[in-house]
N, C-alpha and C positions, 0 to 999 in steps of 0.2 A: 371116833365115837360111832358106837352102833345105837342109833335111837329106835326104841320100841314103838314109840308113838308120838305123832306131833299134833299139837294143839295149836291153832293160831287164833289169837284174839281179835276180833273185827277191828280193822285199823279206824273205823268211823267211831268206834267206842273208845278209842284211846286218845291221846292229846289232839291229833290232827290227821289229816290224810298223808301227811309225810311222816307219820311216826307209828310204829306198831309194836305190839308185843307179842311174842311167841314163848310158848311153854313147850318143852320137849322132855320126855322121860328116858333116863338112862339108867337102867337097873333100878336101884333103890334110891335114886336121887332125881330132882325135878331141876330142869335148867331153865331160867327165865331170861330172856334175851330182848332188850329194848333196841329196835332198829330205827333207823331213819333213812329217808329217801332223798338222794340228790341228784340234780339232772347232771348227765354225763358219767354218773357213777352207778346210780341204781340204789338198791338197799344194801346198807352195811350196818353192821352191829356197833351199837355205842356201848352198851354194858352187858354184861352176863353175870347172873347170880346163880351160884349152886345151892340148892336146899336140900338138906337130908330128909328122908322119909318122916322121921320122928318130929321134925320141925314143921312140916306141911299144915298140920292143924292149927298151930299157933299162927302162922302166917295168915290162913284163911280167916281166922278169927280176927286179926288185926286188920286185914284189908276191909272186912265188913264193917268193923267199928269206924275205919277211915271214912268209907263211903257213906255211913249213916251220919256222921258228923258234917261232912262236907254238904249232904243234902239238907240237913237241919239248919246250918249256916246260911245256905242258899234260900231257904225258905223264909228265914229271918228277915232278909233283905225285901222280899216280896210282901211282907206282913206290914200293916199299918193300921193306926188308930183312925177311925172314921169319925169325923166331927159332925154332930146334927146341928142343923142351922133352925 
């Protein structure tokens, strides 16, 4: 494969320091790879998803919606009623 551009998502923003997400562009497709790091092996790809150009906007929308829902649910955990004495 001849990749036109590589975009690496900051591993700290992913699940943990031993996991990362990479997005590469191959013609009119985006390849999304989730990799894991293991001692003695290094980085290796766990999963690869190929997304056609016409599906990218929908994927971005779905990811944004998921991020918003996760943030909202996290905010609910931190909120509480304050009782006055």
